[in-house]
N, C-alpha and C positions, 0 to 999 in steps of 0.2 A: 071291455071297451071295444066298440066296433069301429071299423075303418072303411073308407072308400079310397079308391085310387086317386080321387081328386083332392082329398084333404091331407094326404100323408106328408107332402112336402111342406105345406104351411104349418102343420102341427109340429113337424120335426124342427123347423127353424126356431119356433118358440121353445121347444124342449132343449135344444142344444144351447140356446142363449141363456138358459136358466141352470146350467150345470153348476155344481158346487164350486164356489169361488176358490176353494182350497185345491181343486184338482181339475180345473177347466182346461180347454184346449190351449189357451195362451200359456198356462203354466207348463203343460206337458211339452210344448214346443221348445221350451228352454232347457229341457232335460235330455240326457243321453241314457239309454236303457241297456242294462245287461240282463240277458235272458237266462234264466236258471231252470233246469229240470231237477226238481228237488231230489229225486232218488239217486241222481248221479253227481251231485255237487259236493256234499260233505256229510260224513256220519257224525252222530252225536259224540261218540268216543274218540273221534279223530283218527280212527284206524284207516290204513291205506292199503290193505290187502288187495291183491289183484284177483283173488278168487271170487269172481263175479261173472256169471254168464249174462250176456247183454239182453237176453229175452226174459230174465228173471229179475227179482228185486235185488238191488245192490245196497239198499238200506241207508240211503241218504235221508236226512231229516231237516225240519225247520230249525231245530236247535243247531244242527251242524252248519246250516247257512248263517245263523246268527254269529257263530264262533269264527266265521271267515269273512265277515263283512268288510274288514279292513282290506282284504285282497281286492274286493270290488271297488271300494271307495278310493283306494290309493291309485287305481287306474283312472280316476276322474269321473266315474259314472255317478249320476245323480238320481237314478231310479233303477228298480229291478222289476223284472217280469217273471213271475213264478208259475209253474205248471198247476193244473187244477187242484183244489184243496178238498173237494167233497169226497164222501165215502164211495168207493168203487166196488164192483163185483169182486169176489174173493177166489175166483177159479183160475187154474192153469188152463190154457187153451192151445189149440193148434198153432196159434200165432203168439204164444207166450203169456206171461202174467201181466196184470194191469199196473206195472211199475210207473207208467207215465202219467196216470191219473185221468185219462180221457174216457174211461168206461164207467160212467156214473150209474149208481143205483139209488143212493139216498142223498138228496140235495140238502137235507137238514141235519146232516152229521158230517163232521170233518173226517179226513182219512187217517185212521189210526196208524197206518204204516209210516206216516210222516211225522207223527207226534200227537200231542193233545191240543185241545182248543186253546189252552193257556199258552202253549208253545207258539201257536200261530199269532196270538195276541201279542206275545213278547216280541216276535219278529217285527210286527207292525210298529210297536212302541220303540224298538231300537232304531228302526229306520227313521222315524220321526225325530229322534234325538240327533240324528246325523243329517237332517234336512234332506232326506231321500224319499222318493215316492214309491209306493207299492202298487204294481199292476198285477192282477190275478187273472189267469186264464179260466174261462167258463165255457161249458158245453151246453148249448141250447137246442141242438138239432136232434139229439137222440138220447135214449137210455140204453144200457147194455146188459146182455146176458150171454153166457157161454152156450154154445150148441155144437152138435156133432156133424153139421153140414148138410143133412137132408133139408130141402126147401119145400114149402115155406118153413121158416124156423118156428119151433114150438116155444112160445114165450109165456112165462108166468108173470103176468102184469101186476099181480098183487105184491110182488117183491119190490116194486118201485115206489119211492116216496118223493114227491107227492102224487105222481101220475100213476095211480095204482089200478087203473081200469083201461081196458082195450079201447074205450071210446076216445081216449086222449091221443091215439096214435093213428097214423095212416095205415090202411091195409097193405100187406106185404107186396112189394114189387121191387125188383133190383134196378138201380140206376143203370141205364144203358145208353141214353141219349144226352150226352154232356153239353150239347148246345140247346137243349130244350128245357126251359126253366121249370115247366110243370113237372117234367120227369125228374130233374135233379133236386127239386124242392119237395117233392112228395113221395119219392121212392127211397128205398133203404140203401145205405152205403155198404160196400164190402161184405157181402154175406159169406164169410169164411171164418170158421172158428169162433167168431163173436157175432151175435145178432145185435145190430145197432138199430133198435126199434125206433122208427122215425116219428117224431112228435108232430102232432097236428097244430103247429104254431099259429095257423090262421083261425083256430078256434078261440073265441073270446075267453072261455074258461082257462085254456092253456096259457094265453097271454097274461091274464090276470094273476094266475098262480105263479108264473115266472116273475111277474112284477113284484109280487109280495115277497118272494124268496130273495130276489137280488137286492131289494131295499134292505132286508134284514141282514144279508151277508155283508154288504158294504158297511153297514152301521156296526155290526158286531166285531168286525176285524179291521176297522179303520182303513178300508181299501180306497186308494186314490184313483184307480183306473182299471179298465177291463180290457182283455183281449177276448173277443168273441170267436170261438172256434167254429169253422165251417159256416160262417155267416152267409155265404152265397147259397147255402142249402136250406135256408128257411125263407118263408115268404117275406116280401118286402115290407109290408105294413107292420110286422112284428118288431123289426129292428129299432125304429125310432122310439116306440113305446117302451121297449126294454131299456134303452139307454136313458130315457127320461126317468124311468122308475129308479134306476141306479143312482142318478144324480152326479155321475162322474164321467170323465172322458173315456172313450172306448176306441180301440182298434177293432175292426171287424175283418176277419180273414176272408178275402175274396181272391181266390187263387185263379188268376187269369193274367195273361200278358197282353190283352187286347184293351186298348184305351177306352172304347165305348162301354165295354162290359164293366170295367172297374170304376171309371169316373162317374157313371150314373149314380153310384151309391152316395157320393157326395152331392152331386148336382140335384138329386131328388130329395135330399135331406134325410137319407136313410141311415147314414153313418157319419160321424165327425171325422174319423181317421181310419186308415188301413195300412197294413204292411205294404210296401211299395213293390209289388210284383211286376209292375210295368217296367221298372228299371232293373229288377233282379235278373231277368233273362238276358237282355243285351249286355249287362255288366259282366256276367259270367262268360258269355260268348266272346266278348272282346279280349279276355285273357286266355282264350282257348282256340285260337285260330281265326277269331272274328275281327271286327273293326270297331273303333270308338266312334266312328261316324254313325253307326246304328244306335249307339247309346245316346249320342247327342241329339239324334232325330227323335228318339223316344222321350228324352227330356223336354223337347219342344212340344211334342204331342201332349204330354202330361200337363205341362204348364198352361196350354190353351184349352185342354179338355176337362181338367178337374177344377173344382172350385177352390181348393186349398191344398196345394202340394206341400206346404209347410207342415201340414198335419199328417203326412204320410211317413211311414217308418222306413228309412233306408237300411237295407241289410244285404248281406251276401251269403249268410248261413242261417239256418234255423233247424229245429229238431225234425222237420219233415223232409228236408232236402239233403242230398249228398254234400259232405264238407267241400269247401272250396279246394282244399289241398288234396282231395281224393282224385281230382282231375289232373292236377299238376302240383308237385310238391316244391316248386321253386319258391324260395322265401321272398325274393324281390317282388314277385307277382302278388304274393299275399300282403306285402307291405303296401303296395299300390291299391289293392282292393280295400284294405282297412282305411287308408287315407280318404278314399272316396266316401266310404260309409260314414265316417265321423264328420267330414267337412262339407258334405253335400247339403242342399236344402232339405228340410224335413228333420225328423227325429231319429238320430243314430240308434241302431239296435244291433247289439253284438251278442251272439250266442256263445254260451260258456264253452271254453276249449278252443275257440277261434284264436284267442290271444296266445294259445300254446301251440298253434299250428297243427291241431289234431287233423287226421286225414281219413276218418271213417266215411264209408260210402253210403249205401242205402240203409234204411232202418232195419235192424237196430244198431248197425255198425257206427252210425253217426251220433250215437248217444253214449259215448265213452265216459266212464267216471273221471271227473276232473282231478281227483286226488292222485291219479296215476302220473300227473305232471309234477307232483310235489308242490303245487301252487307256486311255481317258479316266477318270482318277481323280477328276475334278470333276463327272462326270455326276450328275444328281440321284438316280437310282436307285442308283448306286454308293455315293454318300455316305449315303443312307438305309440301305442294306444294312449298311454299316460301323457305323452307329449301332445298328441292331437287333441285330446279332451281338454288339456290345459289351454291350448290355443283357442278352441271354441268357447269354453267357459269364460275365458278372459275377454274375448271379443263381445260376448253377450253382456258381461258386467260393465264394460266401458260404454256400450251403446246398444240398448236392447232392440233398436231397429235392425240390428244385424240379423235377427231371426226371420224377419219378413222382407228382407232385401234379397230378391231373387239372384241366384248365381248366374253370371253372364258367361257365355262361352267365348273364350279368347282364341282357341285353336282346337280343331278336331280333325284328325286324320286316322289312318288305319292304326297307327302305333301310339297316338297321344290324345289326351283330352286335358285342356287347361281351362280352369274356371276362375273367375273373380267373384268372391262372396263377401257381402257386407258394404256399409257406407264408407265414404272417404274418411281416412284416418284410422279406421279399425278394420279395413279390408284384409282379407286373406286371399292370396293368389296361389293356387296349387295346380300342379301338373302331374298326372299319372300316365304311366306308359306300360306297354306289354312286352317289352324287349327282354325281360328276364334277367337273371344275374349274369348272363353271358352277353348282355347288351354292350354295344360299342360306346365309345366316348365321343361326344360332340357338344356343340353349344348352340343355343337358340335364344333369340331376343324376343321377350314376351312383355306385353303391356300390362296395365292395371294399376300403376302408381302415378304419382305426380312427379314432375321434373325435380331431380336432385334429392328425392327421398332416400334416406338411409334405410336399407332393408336387411333383414336377416333370414337366411334359409334355416329353418329351425330343426330339420332332421340332422344336418351336418354342422350347424352353428357357424355357418360361413356368411360373411358380410359383403355387401356391395352397395353401389349407388345407382339409382335410376338415372337414365340419361335425359337429355333435353326433351324427349318425347314421352317420358314416363316408362320407358322400357327397361327391363332388367335382363342382363345376360345370364342365362341359366346354363350351367355346365353339367350335362348329363353323363352318367357312366354306371355300368353294372346294373342298369335297370332300376335304379333307386327313384322313388317319388320325390318331388320338390314342393316345399311349402314355404311361402314367403310372407312376412309381415313387416310393417315398419318397425324400426328399432325402438321407437318410443313406446310402442304398445307392449313391449316385453318387460318393461320395468315392473318390479315387484312380483313377477311370476315365478322366479327361480329358474327359468329356462335360459340356457346358453349364457351362463355367467362368464365363460371364456369363449371368445370367437376367433376365427381366423379369416383372412381375406379370401374371398371366393376366387376360383380359377379353374383351369382345365384339370380334369381328374386324372387323365393319363395322356400326357402331351404327345407321346409317340403314336398313340392311336386316335388322336383327335381328327375327326373327319371333316372339320370345317365348321363354318357358322352359317346360320340362316336367320334373317331378321323378319319378324312379323310386323314391324312398324309400330306406330303408336296405337294406343287403346282404341281410339276412334276408327283408325284404319282397319283394325281387326274386326270391329263391329260391322263395317261396311262389307268386308269380305263375307261375314256370316250372312248378311242380308242377301248377298248375291248367290249364296249356296255354299255348301261345304267344299273347301278347296283342299286338295292334297298337296302338301308342301314337301318337296324332296330335300333332304338334309345334305 
C-alpha cells in the first residue's frame, strides 16, 4: 500500500475507528496496565535463586507469569503488557544477551527462551478467563545481529525472517542528529555490540509484510493491544497502516518531552495512544528538587496540544528508564508518585518491581528479577496500589464518564499538586506532595466536593465533612498523599470498613492552616496563573 503525506491522517482516522471492538481505545482507557519483562518476572519452576547476572538470561517464562497472575490481579490491574515474544538472535554480545526480547531475527517464530507457542496461547487464555487484556511489545524499527564493532557492521541479511534481503533495509549510517527526522528514522540505532539493521518501513513491500505478520500474530495469540517499540524511529505513514492491520489498540513509543513532537502523532492520526513522556519528565523532576507547577503546566500543554490525553499511558517507571527510587529511596515520595500514576487522566502503567520499591538505576540494573521480592503482597506500595486501583475501578464502574472527565487542577505550587477527577458523585480528589517522609504537619482546605458531603480519605481511612463551600480540610504529615472520595461511593468496595475522624497528624508540629476556598474560587486562581500559597 502506497501513502502520501496528504492522505495519512484521513486514512488513520478510519483505521482507528475500525479497531476490534474487543480491544479498542475505549476499552483500553478503562484498564490499568502492569508491565512485565518476561525473563525477570517468574520462572516455570518457581525458583527464586539470586544467581542471575542482569545482562544474562534469568529464565523467566510465560508459564511462570501464568502461575503468578494472582499477584498482579490482586493489585487491581486489569491488563498486562509483556516484552516481545518473537525469536531473537542467540548470541552473547558486548552488551549482554537478548534476555529482554528486543533483538528480533525471526518474526514467525516465538522465543523458545520464554516457552512454547502453546504456553503463550495458554497465557492469553488465562487472561481472558480473568477479564484481563493482553498487550504485547513489538519491534518494527529494526532486526538484530551481533557484531564486533567495526563499522559499517557486516550483516548476513539471509538470517532474518521475513526480511531476508538487504533491499528491505536502509544503508548503514549511525543516528547522530536526534532533532532531524530523516536522520533518526533512516539511520541505525546504537551501533555497539549489536547491529540494529534499520528497516526501510517506507517501502510498500516492508509495510505489507509487516501488516501480514502482525495480523497473524494478533490472531494466533489472541492479543488485545500492542506497544510499538521505537515508533518515533519509523516513517510516519507506516504507523497507521500497521495499527490498522493489527486491528487492536496500540501505544507507540515516542520518546520526547516536547509537546509538539509527541502530540502530532495523535493529531495527524499516526497513533491512537502513547506512553506519556510529556508528563514523565516533570513528574520525576518534581520529586527531585523541582516544582509541581512545571507538571501542572505540562498537563495543560498536553490537554490543549494532544487529541486524546485519555489514551496516553501515565507512568513513572519503565524498563528503559532508571527506577524512581534510584534517585531517592524515600517511601513517601514513591507513594505520591504511585498515586499520580493510578489516578491521573489516561491509562495507568506500572512497571514490575515498582510496587516493591526496587531501586535499580540504568539498564540493566533497572531490570531486577521480581522474585527477589518474594512477591510480597504486604509491601507498602503493593497495598497502596491495590487501594488506588480499587478506587479507580470503582469510579469507572459507577459512572463510565469518569474516564473522559478531565482532571481539574485545584492547587499547584512547588510542593503540592491537587486534582479533581471524575463527575459529581463519583469524583476523586487527590493531593500529592514532595515533602518526603520528613515532611511537616499542617492542614489545608481544598475544594472539589458539594456542601456537607461526607468524605473518606482512603489511604488513612479517615472521615470528614465538606464545609458550606464544598471544601475539605486535609491534614498533611510525613509527606503522605491524600485521596478523598464520598463515603457513599465506598459501599461494597471492601475499602475502609473501619474509619476514624480526620484530624491533625501531629498537633505539636502543626504549622497552621491555609484555605484555598471553594472549588470555583480555586478555578479562578488557576485562570489567573499558578499561585504559590504559603502554608
